[in-house]
N, C-alpha and C positions, 0 to 999 in steps of 0.2 A: 418159428415164424411168428409174428404177433398174430393176435386173433383177428384183427380187422383185415390185414395182408390176406388171411384164408378166406375171410367173406369176400373181399373184392375178387379174388382168384376165383371163387366159385361162382360169383355174379357173370365174370368175363366167360368163364367156360359154358355157363347157360347161354349167354349171348351167341356163343359159336355153334352150338347145337342146332340141329334142324328144328323148325317150328315145332314139329308134331312131338318130338322128343322133350323139348323144352318145355312144353305146354301139358305134359304129363299123359302122353301116349301110353306109358307103360302101367299107370294106375288103372284100377278097375272102374269100369263105367259106374257112375253115381258116388264114388269116393269124392270127398271134399278136396278142393285143390289145396296144395301145400302152401305154408306161409311163404311168402317170398323172402329173399334173403335181405338182411338188413344193409340199408344204404347210407354209407357216411356222409355227414354234411360238414362236420368239422372235427379233424383228429387233434388239430393243434400242435401240429409238428411241423409248422411253418410253411403248409401248403396254400394257406390263406394268409394274405399280408394284411398288415394294419394299412387301411387305406379308406377311400370314401368314395360315393357316387360320382360318376358312373361305373367306376371300376369294382371289380369282386374285392370286397374286403371288409374287416372289422373296424369299426370306429366307435369312439366314445362321444357321449352329449350329457347336457346338463342344463340347469335353468339358469346358471350364471358361471363365470369363469372358473369357479373353484368347485363345481358339482360334477363334472365328468371324472370318473374313476382313472386312475392309472392302470394300465394293462401291460404285461409282459408274458412270454413264454419262458416257462420256469422247467429245467431238468428236474425230474422226481423219480425216485427209484420205485416210488410206491405208485407211480402213474398207473391208472386201470388200463390204459391202452398206449402202446409206444413209450416213448421216453421223456415227451414234454407235456405239461398241461398249461393252460391258460389260468394265471394268476392275476389279482389285482387288489388295490387299496382303495378307500372310499372314505370321504368325510362329506356327506351331501345335506345340505340345509332345504333346498327346494325339492329337486328331483334330478335324477342322473342315472346313466347306465349305458350299455354299449350294444351294438348292432352288427349283425353280420348281414349285408346286403350283397345279393348275386349281381354279377354284372349286368348293368342296363342294356348293353350293347349286344347282348346274346339272349336267347330265349329263356323264358322263365321255366322254373323247374316242375315236374309233375310229381306229385306226392300223393296222388289218389289212389295208388296200388297198396297203402300202407295203412296200418291201424293208427299209428301216432308218431310222436317224437320222442326220444329219450336221450339222456345225458347223465354222466357222472357228476355229482356235486360233494365237495368236502365240506360237511357240516361242521357247525360250531355250537350248535344246540342252544342257540339264544332265542328261539321261538319267533322269529321274524319271517315276514312273509317276503317272498321274492316273485315278482311278477314276469311271467314268460309270455311273449307274444310271437305270432307268427304273420306274415305278410302275405296277402291273398289278392291276386287280380291287380289291375291298374296297370299303368305305364311303367313304374319301376319301383324299386323297394321304398322310395319316399313319397310315392303317391299310389299307395297300394292301401286295401283295407286292413285294419289292424283287428286281430283276433286274440283274446287273452284270456290267460288263466293265472293260477299262481300255486306255489307250493310253501310249506312251512319249514325252516330250518330248525327242526326239532330232534336233531340226531347229531351223533358225534363221528367223525371219519368220513370216509367215501361211500356213497349211496347212489345206486342207479334210480334216477327219477323217470318214472315212464308216464306220459301224458296221452291218452288217447285223444285224437281229434274231435271226439265228441264232447271233450270237457272245455273246449273253447268257445268263448262267447265274444259276439260281436261288440266291439268298444264303442259306447256312444259319445264319448267326450272329446275325441280326437279323430277325424276321418277326412278323407278328400271332400272338398266341397261337393255336396249333392250325394256323396257315397258312390258305389260303383254299382253293385247288385244285392248287397247286404246277404249274400249267399257265400260259405265257405266252400268253394268250388274244388280247391287242392290242385287242379290243373296248371295253375299260373303262380307259383308260389316265389316270393322274392327273399326269403330269408326269415330270420328271427331276430328278436330284442329281448334283452334281460334288463328289467328296471330293478336296481338295488334299494335296499332299505334307507330311508333317509332319518336324520336325527342324530345319530352317533357314529363314531368311526368303525370301521370294519374292514374285513378282507375276505377274500374268496378265493376258492380254486375249483376249476370246471374243466371237464374232459370229455372227449368222444361222443359229439353230438351225432345222432343218427336216426333214420327212420327204420321202424321195426313192425313186425305182425302184418296180417292180412287185413285189408280194409274190410270194415263193417260195411255190407251192402246197403244198410239202411242209412249211413252216412252219404253214399253216392247217388242212391236210387230214392226217389221220392214219388208219392203220389200227389196229385194235385188236381183241383177243379177248375173248370174254364173261368169261373168267377165265385166270389164269396156269396153272393147274392144273386137268386135267379128270380127275377119278377115274371109272373105270368096272370093273364086275365082270368077271370073267374071262368071255370068251364074248360079252360084250356090245359095242355099237357105240358108240365115243366121237364125239361130234358137237362140232364145235368152230366157233363162230359167229364169223365175221369181218365187222367193221363198219366201214364207211367213214364218219368225223365230220369235219365241218368247223368251224371257228370262226365263229360267226354262224350256223350252219345253213345255209349258202348252198350251191348245187350245185356241184360241181367244173367247173371251166373246161377242164380238160385230163383225159384219160384217165387211170385209174390201174389199174395191174396188180399183182397179187399172186401170186407164185410159191411153192409150198410143197412139201414133201416130208418124210417120216418117215425118221428114222435116227438112229443113235447111241443113247445111253442103255442101260439095263440089260436090256431086253427084247430077245428074239431075233427078228429079222425071220424071217416064214414059220412060225416056231414059236409065238410068243408072239401074233403080230399080223400083218395083212396089209399090206405097205407100200403107200403111196399117194404119189403126185405129181400136181402139174397147176399150171393156172394160173387164177385168177379176174381176170374184167376187170369195171371199173366204168367204163363210157363217159362222154365229157365230158357233162356235165349232170345226172349222177346225183345224187341229193338226199342230203343229209346224213343218217345214220341208217340208210342201206341196208345189208344184211346178206345174205352168202352163208354157206353152212354145208359144212365138210369133215368128210367121215366117215372114221373109222379102224376097220376091224374088228379085234376081238381074237379070240383063240382059247382054247378050254378046254384045261386040260392035266389030267392025272392027279395026285392027290395034293396036298398042302400046299405053299404057296410064299409067299415074301415079296412085298412090292410090286415091281413093275417099271416102269420108265419108258420113255416114248416120246417124244422131243423131235419137235416139229414145226416145222421151220425155214420161216420166211416171210420173204421179200424183197420189197420194194415199190418200184414206180417211179411218181413223182407224188404220193406221199404219204410220210409218215413212217411206218416200219415199227414193229411193236409194241416196246415198250420191251425185251422179254426174250422168249425164244423159249417158247411154251405147252408145258407138259408133260403128255401123255396117261399117266395111271397106271393100270396094271393092279393093283387092290386086292389086299392080301395076303388069304389065305384058307386055312381049315382048320387054322390053328395052334391049339394048345392055350390060348394066352394070350387068344386071342379067344372062346373059349367062356365065356360068362356063366354058364352052370350050373355051372363048376368054382370052389371056394374061391378067395378072393382071394389066399390064399398061394401056391396052385399056379400060379395065372396069374402072379404076380410071378416066381415061380421059372423057369416056362419062358421069359418073356420075358427075364429077366436072362441066362439061359444062351444066347440068341441074339445079345445086343448087344456091340457092338465097344467098345474103349476109347474110342473117339472120341464113338460115341453115348452112353455112360455120362456122359463128361466133359459132353456137351451137356445131359442131363437135369440135371445140378447147376449149370447155368447158366441166370441170369434177365437178360434185357435190357430195357431200356425201349422202349416202343412206338415212340418218336420216333428211336431210334437205329437201328431196322431197315428205316426207310421204308416201302416196299410189302411188305416181308416175305421177300425172296428169301433173306435169311440164314438164316432160321429152318430151311430144308432144309439149306443148306450146312453149317450148323454143329451140326445136329441138337438145336436150342434145346429146352428142356424147359419154359421159362416166360417171360412177358413181364409187365410191369407197367405201370401209369400213375403216374407220380409225381404229387405235387400240382399242379394246373392242366394236366396232361398229356391232352389231351381230343380226341375227332375234331370235325371241323367239318362240319355244325351239331353243338351239344351237345345232341344229342336221345337219347332211348332207341334209337330206330331207328338212329342213327347209330353208337352205341356197339355194338349187336348186330351191324350189317354190318361195321364194322371187325375185331371180334374174330373173326366167322366167315371173314373174309378172311385173317386170321393163322392161324387153325385149319386153314383149306384148305391152306396150306403144308405143314403136317406129312403131308398126304396123299402127298406126294411123297417122303416118306422110306422107307426100306427096310422099316422095321417099324410106320409110320404111328402112332407114340405121340403122342397129342394134347397141345397145349399145357395148361397150367394159367396162367390169367390172374388177376393180384391187383390189388388198390388197397386204397388207405388209406380205406375208409369208416367213420371213427371216430366221426360222429354222424349218421348216415343216410348214404346215398350222395352224399356230399358235394362230389364231383366233377361230378356232373350238374345241370345247370341244372333247376330245377323239381322237383327231388326233396324228399321231405319231410326237413327238417332238424332233429334232435333237439337237446335241450340237451346240451353236452359232459358228459362223465362226472362232473365235479365236481358238476354240477347233479343227475344221477342219483344220486349219492351222497348229496346232500342229501335227496333224496326218502324214503331208508331204505325203498324199496319194493321188494324183490327181483321182485315180480310185475311192476311197471312196467319193471325192467331187462330181464327176459324179453320183455316186449311190444316195447320199443324195438329189440331186438336182431331180433325177428322181422319187424318192418316193414324194417329197414335189409337183412337177408337177402333179404327177397322183392323189394326194388327193386333190388337189386344183381344178383341171379341173373336177373331179367327182362332184364336188358341183356347177358346172355351170360357174366358174371363169376361164376365158382365159387368165389373165394376172396377172404378180407377180412384185412387186415392189422389187426385189432382182436380183442379188447378189449385196451387198455392197462391192465395189473396193477401199475403203479408204486404204490407208497407214498410220497406226497409229503411230505416231512420239512422242507422249507424253500421259503416261498412265493415267494421271490424266482427261483424256478425258473421258466423260461419255459414249461415243459411242464406246470406245476400242474394246469390244468384239465383234461388228459388222464386224469387220476388221480381215481379215486373218492373218495380222502380220505387222511388221514394215519394212519388206524388199520388194520392188517392185517386186522383182524376185520371192518371195514366194507368193505374190498375183496372180501373173500371172500364176504361176504353178497350182494353184486352180481354175482357171477359166474353168476348165472342167466342173464345175458346171452349166455353160452356157449351154453346150450341155445337160447335165442331164434334165434342164428346157425346153429348147427349141427344142432339136433334132438337126439335122445335120445343119451346118451353112447357107446354101442356103435356110433355111426355108420350105423345103418340108414336114417336119414333124408337122408343127404347125397346121394342120387340125386334128391331131391325138387326140383321147379323153384322152391321157395320157400325153399332153405335153402344155405349156403355153409360153406366151410371157413373156421374162425375162427383166429385167431393171437394167443397170449399173449404180451405185450410189456411191458417190455423186460429180459429176463434178464439178470441180477438186481441190484436195488440202484440202479436209475437214478434213483429219487426221493431216494436218500440222499446225493448228491454234495455236498460241502462248497463253501460260497461261496468263491470264488477260486482253485478248483482246477481250472478249465477252461483247457486250452491250444489251444482250437479258436477261432481267429480272434479276434473280440471277446467271444466268449461269457465269462460270469463265472462259470457253475455247471453248466450244461447240458454234458454229455460229460465232466464232471469225474471225481474221484476219491471213492468211497465208502469210509470207513474205519470199520470196525465190528469187534466182538468176533464170536466164532463164534456165541455165543447170540444177540446181536442181529441177525445174518444170518437164523439160523433163525427167530427169532420174528417179524421184521418183513418182510424182504424174500424169504424164499423160500416163506413160509407161503402166499402167492396162488397161486403155481406148484403146489404139492402139490394145493390144490383144483382147479386147473385141470385137472391131469392126471387127477384123480379123474373130472373131468367130460368126459373124452374129448376134451380139445382136440387139434385136427389138427397144429398147427404152434406153433413157439416162435420168437420173434426175441430175439436177445441185444441188450444194451445197447451204445451206443458207449463208456459210462463204463467207468472202471477199478474195481476190487475191491482192497481193500487188508484183509485180514483180519489183525488184530492177533495176533501171535505165531505166524504160519504160516512166516515168513520169506521169502515171496515178493516183500513189498512191493506196490506198486500194479500191476496188470497188466490190460490190455484184457479185457473180458468175451468178446471174440471170439477170445481166446487162452487162455482159462481151461478147459482139459480137465478139470480136478477138477470144475468147475461145471457143464458142459455134459455130458461124458460120465460124470463120477462122479455127481452130485448128480441132474441131470435125469433122464439116460437110465438110471442105474444105480438109485441109491437111490429115486427117485420112480417110475421104471419107465415113463417117457414113450415111447410106440410110434410118435409121428408123427415128422415131419421138422423140422429147425432150418434156418430162412432167415436169412441175414445181414441187416443193415441196410444202408441205400443206401452202396454204396462203403466200408463198414466196414473191409474187410481192408486198404485203403490207410493207416490209421491204425496198422498192427502194425510193429515194428520189423524191420530187414532190408531185402534186396531184395526184389522182386516174387514171385520164386520162395519166399521165405521166408513172405511174406504168405500165399500159397496153400497151402503146407504146414502152417504154424501153424494156420491156422483149420480146415482140412479135418480135421487130426489131433485139434484140440480138439473136433471133433463137428458143426461146422456142415456141413449137409448140402447146401444149395443157397445160391449166393453170388449177392446182388443187386450186379450190376457193370453197372450200366445203360449205360454207352457203352463199356465194356471186355471185352465178353464174348468178343471173339476172343482178347484176351491171356489172358485166365483159363482158357478151355477148352483152349487150346494149352498153357499152362503146366502145368495141372493134369495132362493127358496126358504131357506131358513128364518130370514128377516121378514119375509112377507108373512109366514106363518105366526110369527111372534108379534104380528101387527106393526112393526117398524117401519114397513114400506106398504104403501096402500095396493091393493089389488087393482085399483083404479088405474094408477101409476103404470102399472105392468100392462095393463090392457092398453094403454095409450102408447107405449114402447113398441109392443108387438104388433099393434095395429099399423104402425109407422113402418115398420120393417115389413111385414107381410104386404102392404100397399106396393111397395117398390119392387118386390119379388113378382106380384102379379103384373105390374105395369111391364116390367122386363120379359115377361112371358116365360118365366122360367117354369110354371106349373104345366106349360103345354109343350115345352122344350127344354127341358132340364140339361140334356147334354149338348156337347160343343157343335156347333155349326161352322166346320172347316172349309166352307165352300170359298172364303176370302183368304184362305191360308197362302195361296200362290202369289198374292199381291206383297206378301211380307217381304219387306226389304227390296220392292222391285224397283225398275228405273222410273215409275210414274211417282212412287212414294219418295223416293230419294231427290227427285226434282224439285219437289215441295221442300224438303231439308236443305238442298242447294240454295234454293231461292232465299229460305230463311236465314241460311248463314251470310248469303251476300247482303241482305238487308239490314242484318243485325250490326255490320261493321261501321264503327264510328270513326270519321276522320277527323282527328282534333288539330292537326298541324300539317300543313303541306307547303312548305317553302319552296318558292320557284316552281311551283306545279309539277314536283317531283313525281307525285301520282297522278294520273296511271303510268305504269311501266309501259315502255314500248318493247314489242316483240324482238327487235334487233339489238335490244341493249344485252350486255354481258352482266348478269346478275350474280352477285356473291351472297350466299345465304348461309345464316349461322343461327345459333340459339337453340335452347333446349326444346323449345315447343314447335319447332319446324317441321318436326318428323316424328311426332309422337302422339298417337291416336287416342292414347288413353288420357294423356294431358289435355288434349283437344276437347274430349267429351265430359271430362271432370267426374264429380262424383255421382252417385246414383246410376253407375253403368256396370251392368252385369253383377255388381256387388254393391253394398251399402256405401262404403267409401270410395268407390272407382279404384283404379289403379293405373300406374304409367305403363305404357308399352302398347302392343297390338294385341287386343283380347277379343275383337270383333270385327266385323267387314265395314271398310269405309276407306277414304281418301285423306291423307295428312295435307296440310298446306304446302309443304314441298312438293308432294306428288301431284297437287293440283296445279302448281305453278308449272311444273315439266309438262302435264298434260296440255295445259294452255299454249303451249309452244314456246315457253320462255328458254332462253340461253343460260342455263342455271348451273352453278357449281356450288356443292354444299360442303360445309365444314363445321360440324356441331358446336365446337368450342371455339371456331375462329382461329384455328392453329395453323390452317393452310396458307400459304402466300396470299395477301390481300392485292399485289399489284396487278394492272391491267383490266379493271372492271369499272364499269360504267356507273353502277348503283349497287349498295348492299342493302339486303332485307334481313334484319334481324328478328328473329321470333322468340320473345320470351314470356315469362309469366310465372303461373302456379301449377303445381302439382294437385292431384285430387284430392278432395275431402268431402266429408258431409256433416252437416249438423254442428253440434258445438265442437267436435274434433277439430274443425276448421277455424275456431275463434281465433281472432288475433290475441296472443299472448299464450295461448295454449299450443305452443310450438310453430305457430303461424306468425306472419308479419305482412305488412303492406310493402315492404322494401323488395326489390328483386333479389334473388340470390346473387352471391358473390361472382358464380360462374356467369349469370346473364349479365351482370354488370361489366365485367370484364369483356365479354362479346360485344356489348353494345359499345364500350370505349375503344376497343381495337377496330372495328369495323367504321364506325362514325369518324375515327380518326383518318382513316385511309381513304375514304369516298364519301360522296353523298349517300345518305342513308334513310331508309325507313324503317321504323321501329314498330312492330306488331305486339301488342301486349295479349297474351291469351289467358284470361283469368276470370273469376267470378266477381271480380269487384275492382275498382281502382288501385293501381299501384303507383307508388310516389316515384316519380321521375324527375321532379322539377329541377334537381341538381343537374341534369344532364339535358334538358329540354334544349339548351342552346346549341348543343352540338348535333341535336337530332333534327334531320330536314324535314321528315313526315313521321307523324306518330298516328298509330290506329288504335282503337280500342277493339279488339277482336272477340272479347267475352269468351265464352265457350261454345264455339259454333257448331259442334256435334260431329257426326262421321263424313260429313260431306266438305272436305276442304277443297273442292273445286270452287264451292260459293265464295270462298275468301279469294282464291285466284282470279275469279270473275271480276270482281272489283279492282284487284290490284293490277289487272292488265286492261281495264276499262271495257269488258264486255258487258258490264252493269256499272252504272254510276254508283259512287258513295251516297248514300242518303240516310243513313242512320243517325240518331241524335242520343245524347247522353240521357239516360233513364235515371241517373243518379248524378249527383254532384261529384266533380273530381277534385279531391282536396289538395292542398299544396302540402301539407304536413298531417301527420296522426293527431297532433295537438288540436288541430281545427275540429277534429270529429267529436260529437255528430255536427254534420254540416248538411241543410236542407234548403231547397226552394222555400222562400217564405220567411227564412230567419232573419231577424232585424240586422243582425252583423253577418255580413256574406261576402267573402272574398276568396274564392277559390282559384284553383289551376284554370279549371275550365267550369263553367256555370252548367247547370242543369238545362238540357235542350240543345247545348251545344252540338254543332255536327257539320262540318264542310262538306260540300259536294262537288263531285267531278262533272256534273251537267254542264254542257256547254253555255245555256242560256241563263246563266245568272243576271240578275236585273241589274239595271243602272237607274240611277237617280240620286236624289238627296232629301233635305227636309220637305221640300215642296210634293215631292213625290209621295213621300210617308204621310202628309196631311191629307193627300187627296185619296190615299189608300185607307188611311183611318176612316174617312167619312164613308167610303165605300163599304168597309167592313162593318161599320155600325148599321149601315143600311141593310145588309145581307143577313145580319143577326136578327134584326126586326121582322124580316120576312121570311125568316126561317132557311135562308138559302147558305145552308152549311158548306157545301161545297166551295162556293164563291168567298165565303168567310175564311176558310182554311187555306185557301190559295193565296189570299192577299196577306194572310199574316205569314205564311212560308215565304212570300217574296220580301216583305219587310226584314224577316230574320236573315234571310240570305244576303242581304243589302247591309245589314249590320256587321256579319261575320266578314264580309268583304272588306269593310272599312277598318274593323278592328286589327285585322292581321294577327300578330302575337303579341299585341299590346293588350293584355288583358288587366283591366283595373276593377276594383270594387264598383266604382260608379257605373261601369258597363256592365259587369257580372249580374248585380241583383235585379235591374230591371228586365234583362235579358231572360233570366230564369223565370221572374214572375210572368212573363209574357208567355212561357211555354205553358205554365198552368193555366192561365187565362183562356189560351186557344183551346184546351181540353175541357173547359168548363163552358165553351160555346159563347165566352165573351170576347169576340173578334176585334171589336173597336177598341177596347181597352187594350187587348194585347198589342196592337198596331201602336197605340199612344206609349205603352211601355218601351217598345222598340225603338221608337221615336226618340225616347228619352237615352237609351243606351247609345244610339246614332250619335247624339249630340256630344255625349260623354266620351266617345271613341277617340 
């Protein structure tokens, strides 16, 4: 009988015995338990098929079509087990290998009773390394944690490779988003994988993968403390809870002892605390979760003092010791900067005077949460800030997990001498978009289309409340870019192409921060805001980018000094007046005609950051760099640091390079190449915002507002925003609004896709199609509105018998330069969307909704479309779109950007001398019933009244008169747009926003006469 068959029979016999016999009732008390019988994983006798997820099976993979190995089962007389072995041939240029995934439809396997995994390998003695991985936790083999090790083929013939589980290490380069728990639990195993050597042809043979040996108790039993840092007020007693935990919550079989002793650190034994030492014992049979407490008394001292640390050294026998030594921290006390009654200016000055150069460098450093692991480096490098990049989230991605994660990081700052709290930042650019279940607003382009400053304020307020409720006090928003070329992949981050429109939407800053003087920043529903990207990022020229395959993003903005002032700097003047707390420079370069500098990266332009922003505008907050932006500066790394800091960047976003940055910064100061005064200015600015946010008094998350995240009240704001952002471009025969009794045929790729509807920067940086958060699609919204709706995504269902068709088309998600036109993207509808529009609009009256971050070119189909709507990226509340489709709300949105006839017209913007678009800036039909009547006489009277309103400061009347004139022009124009109409019409939209109401009506009169 084959050896494995004997083992399997033995295992089966053991399973049939009574529990007492099988568990060793016959052995003497105190004797160690016998090793469990080996358990086969793969015998390669055909019992496991060549298959793939979700079935149980072996499958190959590789970096391209040639890299997966070829596998087969081969009869071998020298097989170590049975008759067949697994053989394969490979010629891998990138990477390749094979996997055995266990069936996802059945429970995962429990390997925790065993010491390790072993298999037979036929050596070629070529000295090459073969990686072997196991798959732990998660939902299946392709969504599990990977733990890896390797062995070297330095032998000839068959050899049994034995790998104890203690040899496996967590793989850091390829894991599920957010990881699972970073613990090799072994109770939920999904299989293994072999990565074969790359570079030369090879072949291999493998046999009999099995589990062997008795589990090392230290692998499944561990000793943990309740926290790595235990702060205590002077004179108090620190209580450190030590807990025994086991995989699978099983009692320990062998006793566990923990020896502890205080010592080292910055506190003085006998003076600052009473030293303690001893042993804790967890006898055999102790249940998982059992805890003991170690008490360390501290002593009172006279006068003020910085924080002092008392390490508690722990060693364990029979279990894994804690990953790090817990620190007892006697809190700083009695120092002036801790006195909340003092003015912020005095607190900053006192704290700054106590800081070392390394501590100051740490405050100027921002790292990514994923780079610091559990956070030990926060104290080691005195880090001042952490961030979550797009998609960098805790697991699970819940409000509670966010707050716990950030509190854990904040706890680390307690172990520093001065206990300066972290400031944590996220890109919440249209709601708390990293958080699953949050309220997702329309992107800024849609908010600009609303022309509603109060709405911008409301969306900022909701965003701030949801962000702060998860423990985050800082938002990298709003983007104040003025988009001047819709081929730019960040167009949707802009409120529009007109700086006056962007300025009018900056009420969002107050929604985020509260009052301009900063007094509201301590509130549990406000956050520090960031104006970005200073300055000119929306003006980059197509083809000027040198970043990867980008075509326009991070390129060069070439402008005259006057254009820079009027277009790109104007929004920042408003932001400073509104009390913006932070500003982020752009990746792009600025070339000011005639200044002799040429194209210079914004992170290096001291004339702009120090001179314009901090000097002429009087910005008092701090400047935060963009993600690794200093790496794009010329010279070596020291030059990068020197250039950016001297240009006025106060905090550097160096996600994974925080050690290099903080060390290099300190070295440059020591060498005299960066002045200490500049460092003190930067740190003072950062500390000022931390004090204003109340972080020194309340560093931890206030989750009292967490229940409102994604609440009906918050979603009502997003629904209103979605409705107000809809721009009705064409409406022949009054097709819209739809009537409830009409039979509606709905088609198109974006009718029922929440991911496409929310766009980029939603849960991940680039966003994704499909359903990945909570919300309502346009189709669902139409159904909930009571519409008689039939849906066929590709319009393949019969089209007969319907009153009207609604085709929802547009873009799929992207972010930043990835979305640049020419970088795999275009302004044309996809072939599938074009086909759906053509089929539906040929069969019935039709309305086409374009869900996109920028205009799409539809001129060739416009004559066959009865109603056309620019839906932008409306967010999670598709009911808002349905509200205007069915008339619960009127269409009131206006174009925030010019809608071109062709890509060759780009860039095209309001104010251009040659201006002949498909639809002009500011265009937007309405479904209000009271569209005004009149002609040139009425317009003349309105112009006079608007001029009078302007003189008296009656903005409300002035705006109403301009709106009346605009609607009159649109009514007369119908679908006959000409250059003579478009140019004055667009100019009037700009004049309205700058308060020149009389001139705006005069321009509209010019358009009326040309219509």
